[in-house]
N, C-alpha and C positions, 0 to 999 in steps of 0.2 A: 504494500500500500504506500502510495507516494505521500510526501509531506502535505501536498495540497488536499489529497483525499482525507488524510487524517484531520486536517483543519476543518474541512466541510462536515465530517462526521461529528466532530466536537461541537460545532455550531448547531447542527441539527439536534443533537442530544440536549444541548442547553435550551434550545427553543422548545422542544417537547416537554422538558421538565418545567419550564416557565409556564407553558400552557396548562399543564396538569395542576400545578400549585395555584394557578390563578382562578380555577373553576369555583372554589368556595367563595372567593372574593367577588366573583361575578354574580353569585346567587344571593349574597348577603351584603348589606351595607353595615359597616361597623362604625358606630358613632361613640366618641368619647367626649364627655363634658365634665366640668368640675369646678371647684372653688377652693381657695385657701384664704383663711381669715386669721390674722394675728390681732390679739386684743390685750392691751395693757390696761389694767383696772386700778383705780385709786378710789376707794369707796368706804363707807361705813355700813353698807347694806348687807354684806354677806354674799354667798354664792347663788343659791336658787331657792325657789319655793315662796310661799307667803311669809312675810315678816310683819310684825306688829310692833311699832316703836313704843307703844304704851303698855309694856308688861314688865313685871319683875316677880321674882319668887320671894315672898315675904319671909320664908324660912331658910333661904339659902343666900344667894347673891343677886346683884342687879343684872338683869339681862340687857337692858337698854337704858343707860343713865343719861345725864345731861352732857356728858363728855364721853366720846368713844374714839379709840385709837383708829386712825386710818388704816385700812387693810390695803395691801398692794399685792397683786399677783399678775402673772403673765401667762397667757394661754393661747392655744391655736386650735383651729378646726380645719380638717381637710375632708372634702367630699369628692368622690370619684364616681361618675356615672358612666356605665357602659350600656349601650343599646344595640342589640342584635336585631337588625331590621331585615326581615325576609322580603317584605314588600310594603307598599303603602297601607296594606290592610292587616299586617301581622308583624308584631315586634315584641321582643322580650326586653324589659327595662329593669336594670339593676342599679343600685345606688348604695355605696359603702361610705362609712364615716370613720375618721380617726380623730380622737380628742386627746390633747395633752395640756396639762398645766405644768409649767416649768418647775422642775424640782420634785415633781410628784412621781414616785415609783410604785405607788400602791393604790391607785384609784380603781373604781369598779370595772373599768374597761381594760385593765391590765398594765397601767403605768406606762413606762417607756420614756419618761421625761427627766430621768436622773442622769448621773454621769455614765457615759457610754450609751445611753438612750435605748437600751434593749427593752422591748416590750411587745406584747401581742394584743393590741387593743383595737383592731379593726372590727367594726360592727356592721351589721346589715341594717340599712335604713329602708330601702325599697327593694322589692323583688316581685314583679308582676308581669303577667302576659296581657298584652293589649292587642285586641283583634276586632275586625269589623265583620259583620254578616250582612252582605249587601252594602248599599250606600247610606243607610239610615240607622243602622243598629250597631252600637259599639259595646264591647265588654272589656272591663279591666278586672283581672283575676289574680289576687295575691296581696302582698304587703305593699300598701300604696298610700299616698297622701289624700286626705279628704277634708274639705272645709265647707261648712254649711252655707246656706244662702243668706244668713243674717250676720254676715261679716265676722264669722268665727266665734260668736258669743256662746253657742252651744257646743260645737266641736270644731277644732282646728288641729288635726293630729295625723300621724301616720298610723294606719290601722290594718289588721288582717281583714280583707274585705272582698266581696264580689260586688261590682258596680256596673250597671248597664245604663246606657244612654240611647234613647230612641228619638230621632228627629222626624217630625211630620210637619213640613212647611215651617211656619213660624213658631210651632209648638215643640218643646223639648221635654221629654219625660225621663227623669233619672230615678232608678230603683236600685237600692243597695242593701246589703246585709253584712254586718261585721260581728264576729265573735271575738271580744277582746279580753275575756277571762274564762278559764275552765279550771275550777279549783281542784278537780281530781288530778290535774297535771301539775299543780303547784306543790312546792315543798313547804314545810312549816307546821308546827303544832297547832291543832285546832281546826284545820280545814276539813271540810267534809270529804271523807274517803270511802266511797262505796264501789270503787273500781268500775264505774260506769261513766265513761267519758260522755260529756254532753248533758249531764243531769244537774250540774251546779255551775251555771254559766252567766256571763253578762253578754247579752245580745242587743245589737242596735239595728233597727230596720229604718230605712231611709226612702222617702218619696219626695222628689223635687219636681214640681210642675212649673215650667217657665214659658212665657209667651212674649215674643218680641213684636211689638206693635210697629216699630220702624227701627232704623239704625241707632236712634238716640233714646228710645223708650222701651223698657221691658218691665215685666212684673213676674213675680214668682210666688207660688203657694207651696209650702213644704210641710211635711208631716214626719216627725221622728218619734219612733217608739223605742224606749229603752226598757228592756225586760231583764231585770237583775235578780237571778235566782242563786247567785253564788253565796257560799258560806265563808265567813272570815274567822280568824283565830278567836278562841274562846275568851281571851282576855278582853275582847271588844264587845262581847255580847250585850252588855248593859248600856251601851252608848246611846241607845234610843231614848234614854231619860233626858237627853240634851237635845235642844233644837238649834244646834250650832249652824252658823252660816258658812258652810264649807262643803262643797260638792264631793270632794274625795272622802271626807268623813262620812257623809250620808251613804255613799255607794260602797264604802269599804268596811263598814262596821255593823254587820248584821248577820244573823243566822240564815240558813237556807230557807227556813220556814217563815222568815220575815222578808219575803221577796218584795221587790219594788216593781211596779208597773207605771212608768212615767210617759205621758203623752205630751208632745210639744208641737203646737201648730203655729205656723209663722207665715206672714204676708209681707213681702218686700218688693221694692221697686226702685227704678232710677230713670231719670229723664234729663233732658237738656232744654232750658228755657233761655233763649238769647245766648249769652255767653256763660250762663251759670249752670253748673252740673249739680243736680239735686238727687239725693238718694235717702232711703230710710227703710225702717221695718217696724212691725209690731208683732209680738209673739206672746203666747200664753201657754201655761202648763197646767195639766190636771193629771190625776192618778192617785194611787194609794200604795201604802206599805202595810203588809199584814202583821198582825199579832205583836204589837209593841210590848216590851218587858217592863215599862215603867209602872209604878203603883199609882193608886188614887183612882179618880173617876175615869181615866182613860186606860186603865189596866187591861191588857189584852185586846184593845180596840185597834182598828186600822188607823194609820196616819194618812191624812189627805194632803195632796200637794196643790198649791194655788199660785205658782210663780208667774211672773210676767216680765217682759223686757220691751223696750222701744228705743228708736234711734231716728234722728234726722240729721242730715249733713249737707253742706253746700261748699263748692269751691269754684273759683273763676280765675282766669288769667288777668293779672294786673302788672303792668310794667314788665320787668325781666323775670317774673316768677308767678307763683300761684298763691292766692290768698284762700284760706280754708277755715271753716268753723264746723263744729259738730256737737251734738248732745246725745249722751247715752244714759239710759236708765235700766238697771237690772234690780229687781226687787230683793229686799232683805226680809228675813223672817221677824215680824213684829207681833206674832201671835202669842198670847199668854196661855193658849190651850195646846198642850203637847200633842193633841190629836190632829192639829192643823199646822201645816208648814207653808208659809207664804213667800218664802225666798226662792229666787231663781236657782235652779239646779242644772249645772252643765255636766258634761261627761267627765269633768275635772281637768281636761286638757282643752283649753279654749284660748281666745286671743281677742285683742281689739287694736289693730294696727292703725286704724284711721285717726286715733287720738294723737299720735306722735309722742306719747309719753315715754319716759325712761324709768320712772319710779313708781307712780301710783297704780298703773294698770298695765298688764302684760302687752307688749308690742314685740312681735317676733323679729322685726327688722332690727330693733335695738337690743336684742339678746342673741347675737349671732353665734355665740359659743356657749359653754356651760354656765356662764354668768347669767342667771335667769331669775333673779330675785325681784319681787315687786310686793307692794302692800296688798295688791289684789292680783296675784298671779292667776288664781282662779277668779275670773272677772265676774263677780256677783256681789250683791249688796253694795252697789255704787251708783251714784248719779254724777256724771262727769261732763262738764262743759269745757270745751277746748277751742282755741283759736291759734292760727299760725300762719306763717308765710315762708314758702320755699322759693328762694331766689337763685336763679342761675345767672350769676353776675358776669361770667365769661364762659367761653367754650369749655374751660377746664375747672373753673372754681364755682362752687355753690355754697350758699349760706342759708341754713334753715333754722327757724326759731319757733317755739311753741310755748303756750301758757295754758294751764289747765286748773280748773277749780273743782274739787271733789267733795261730795257729801256721802254719808252712809244712810240710805233710806231707813234702815232699822238700827236704832241705837241700843237694842236689847243686848247686844254683845259688845257694846262700847267698852273701852277701858274704864277701870274704876278711878274715881277721884279719891286719891288716898288721904286727902285731908278730911273727908267725911266718912270714908270707909277704908281704914288702913289695912284691914285684913283681906279686903277684896272679896273673892269668891266665897270665902269662908262665911261671910255674913250675908251675901246675896244682893243687898241693895247698894245704892250709892254710885251707880254708873254715871259717867258724864252725860249731861242732858243735851249737849250740842251735837248736831249731826255733821258739822263742817270738819272734814278731814284735813283740808289744807290746800295750798296753792303750789303747783309745780311750775317752774320755769326751766326751759332747757334750750340748748344751742348746739348746732352741728355745723362744722366747717369741713368741706371736702375739696380735694384737689385730684383731678384725673391725670395722674402722671403719665400713664400710657393708656391705650385703648382698653386694655384688660386689667389695669391696676389703678385702684383708687386709694389714696391716703386720706384719712379723716380724723378729726378730733371731736369728741362729744362731751358735753357737760350738762348735768341736771341737778337741780336743788329744789327741795320741797320745804315750804314753810308750814309747819304743822298747825292745825286749827284747834278749836275748843274740844273736839272729839278726844284729844289726847291730853287735855289739861290735867296737871297734877297726877299723872298716872305712873310715875316711876320714882326712884330714889336718886339723890345726888350721887355722883360717881365717887366711889370709895366708901360709901356707907352701906352696910348690910343689915343694920338693925332696923326693925319696923318702928320708926318714930316719925310722928307728924312733922317734926322740925327738919327731917331729912327728905321730905317729899318735894318733888320738883317736876317741871315739864321735861319730856324727853328731848334729846338733841334732834335737830332736823336732819333727815336723811339726804345724802348727796352721792353723786357718782361722777367720775371723770374717766374718759377712755381715749386711748390712742390706738387707731386701727389701720391695718393694711388689708385690702380686699382684692384678691386676684381671681378672676373667673375666666373660663374658656368654654 
């Protein structure tokens, strides 16, 4: 074989190998997306969850005094999304997440942020199949994000779910089912264990009806049924003697026999009038919880739910930015009858991004990493009036500012005024009569360094109102003495962030 023949044979073999290896790539489109967020925090608020500035333990030490040391921590979040797209009608979506707080070698996700950075902390965020049947019917099957039609007030979460969407002209019907707890599969003392998967569960049924009148106007009617038959640890069985304003507490502390059936009906809409964008919703809840354990007149009776929520919002272009204002109301429980619960109950994972708040109510944009602490992380028992202006001053520089005024519709769970009731819950009476929680002011400055990289600084400060008056002890004092009573320090947060997305 001549040298030329050998060269031709080599070229032909290489071409054949290239053609064979290219076949899968021709059949599939492989998409990669993701983000990286660095977040440096300087705050007195803590990491995550609901926090209440007006609390202290009269028998131990001050939880939130008039002076708190600033906490500082640095963290990062990486999300990688891979989509295997067989066609426009069929794709597999996967989404993975890595969280690190600098110096932490022992967090729940496996650490990896200590010296030498070894850790196994990658977690699954989404994994679902997305496919169409014909041109008007779509199904998403698996671990996926879902947000309700009422701006996330009931649910804004990643959930194991089956969600279908049918489009018939201007009408869209969304039907979904999620099972987000099965206590037979959970570890821990006290959970119901009858080796029968599916008998002790938390199930959510979703129906969203949306009609688009035109490109600027649409309305939606939604129905959400939360059927909670799960059983929680025995240490929590007597929790129903309390009508606390906390959705996680209500859904998480009952026996299987004290099952909850919660109906949420919501009407929402949006339109554009002139240059003003208007939106809002109204929602009500009804349902019951079986067989309460509390004593007295309601012993063994069902608890009835009567929560409601409402919102109205407007925004319009003014100058180089957008002016916005909004009002949100979610009811708190002010019932003196333990058999009646009048507070708004969410799935316990909800949000209210429209407010732009950083402290008083959960805004997922302003909690891009594990730092997710708010006075109302579970957005319930709050009336919130907000206004703001988002200015795009140049192609690369933006400046956003917001102010919010918050009230607690129910003061039945307000902090105690320790000057009139030093012992607090031990005596029962003497809660603060004011419903005004306070005023939050925040500011965000951002610079688009590159197309995919944004650098920004955020700062938020809340001036606490009469709701928290005289509800704690002076820093350094642990003795329950009226002379030591004071107002809690105002919460604040400052953040430096880098956000890269692709």
